C-alpha positions in Angstrom: -54.3 -40.9 -31.9 -56.7 -39.5 -29.3 -54.0 -40.4 -26.4 -51.1 -38.3 -28.7 -53.4 -35.3 -29.2 -54.0 -34.9 -25.4 -50.4 -35.5 -24.6 -49.5 -33.0 -27.2 -51.9 -30.2 -26.0 -51.0 -30.6 -22.2 -47.4 -30.5 -23.1 -48.0 -27.4 -25.3 -50.0 -25.7 -22.4 -46.8 -26.3 -20.3 -44.4 -25.2 -22.6 -46.1 -22.0 -23.0 -45.9 -21.4 -19.4 -42.2 -21.8 -19.6 -42.1 -25.1 -17.4 -41.0 -27.3 -20.0 -43.0 -29.9 -22.1 -41.0 -32.6 -21.7 -41.7 -33.2 -17.9 -45.0 -34.3 -19.3 -44.2 -35.4 -22.9 -41.5 -37.9 -22.1 -43.3 -39.8 -19.4 -46.2 -40.0 -21.3 -44.9 -41.4 -24.5 -42.7 -43.8 -22.7 -45.3 -44.6 -20.4 -48.3 -44.8 -22.3 -47.5 -45.4 -25.8 -44.5 -47.6 -25.3 -42.2 -45.3 -26.8 -38.2 -46.1 -26.0 -36.6 -43.3 -23.9 -34.2 -42.0 -26.5 -37.0 -41.5 -29.1 -39.2 -39.8 -26.7 -36.6 -37.7 -25.6 -35.9 -37.1 -29.2 -39.3 -36.4 -30.4 -39.5 -33.9 -27.2 -36.5 -32.1 -28.8 -38.3 -31.6 -32.2 -41.4 -30.7 -30.7 -39.9 -28.1 -28.5 -38.8 -26.2 -31.8 -42.5 -24.8 -32.7 -43.7 -24.6 -28.9 -40.9 -22.7 -27.8 -41.2 -20.3 -30.9 -44.9 -19.6 -30.2 -44.1 -19.2 -26.7 -41.0 -16.7 -27.2 -43.7 -14.7 -29.5 -46.3 -14.6 -26.8 -44.0 -13.7 -24.0 -42.0 -11.0 -26.1 -45.5 -9.3 -26.9 -46.0 -8.9 -23.1 -42.5 -7.7 -22.3 -41.5 -10.8 -20.4 -38.2 -11.0 -22.0 -34.9 -9.8 -19.9 -32.7 -9.1 -23.1 -29.6 -8.5 -21.5 -29.5 -12.1 -20.4 -30.3 -14.0 -23.8 -26.8 -14.2 -25.1 -25.1 -16.1 -22.3 -28.2 -18.1 -21.7 -28.6 -19.2 -25.3 -24.9 -19.9 -26.0 -24.6 -21.9 -22.8 -27.7 -23.9 -23.7 -26.4 -24.6 -27.3 -23.0 -26.1 -25.7 -25.3 -27.8 -23.2 -27.3 -29.6 -25.7 -24.4 -30.4 -27.8 -22.9 -32.1 -24.5 -26.2 -33.6 -23.8 -26.8 -35.0 -27.1 -23.2 -36.6 -27.2 -23.9 -38.1 -23.7 -27.3 -39.4 -24.8 -25.6 -41.3 -27.5 -22.8 -43.1 -25.1 -25.5 -43.9 -22.5 -27.8 -46.9 -22.6 -31.4 -46.4 -22.9 -32.2 -47.9 -19.3 -29.7 -45.7 -17.7 -31.0 -42.9 -19.4 -34.6 -43.6 -18.3 -33.2 -43.9 -14.8 -31.5 -40.7 -14.6 -34.6 -38.6 -16.2 -36.9 -40.3 -13.4 -34.2 -39.2 -10.6 -34.2 -35.4 -12.3 -38.2 -35.7 -12.4 -38.1 -36.8 -8.6 -35.7 -33.9 -7.5 -37.6 -31.4 -9.6 -40.9 -32.3 -7.9 -39.3 -32.7 -4.3 -37.8 -28.8 -5.2 -41.1 -27.7 -6.2 -42.6 -29.3 -2.9 -40.2 -27.5 -0.7 -40.9 -24.3 -2.2 -44.6 -24.6 -1.9 -44.0 -24.7 1.9 -42.1 -21.6 2.1 -43.7 -18.6 3.9 -43.9 -15.9 1.4 -41.7 -13.0 2.0 
């Protein structure tokens, strides 16, 4: 139970920063807790709702939300979520796990490259 509390807490911090807690939550659940990939991703989706609400309220209080871009982002995000949910149902868990690993690896490489760029 303690490991789940730590995983949830750290994922919450990352979610609140706007990075996406799933980058930590999904690997932690699959590696440390032995949760199947599809279940971990579904847990992440349910976990995302309350953490996103708190993050939105916090960022809105500080005036960090650009309201003019919300509508297209939300609408396209909803369409992407529908497509992703349908796709996940068709893909085997092994393939999903590999695809998520490649995604995290590419994300890591992009962040490392960003760190080496000179500030302008």
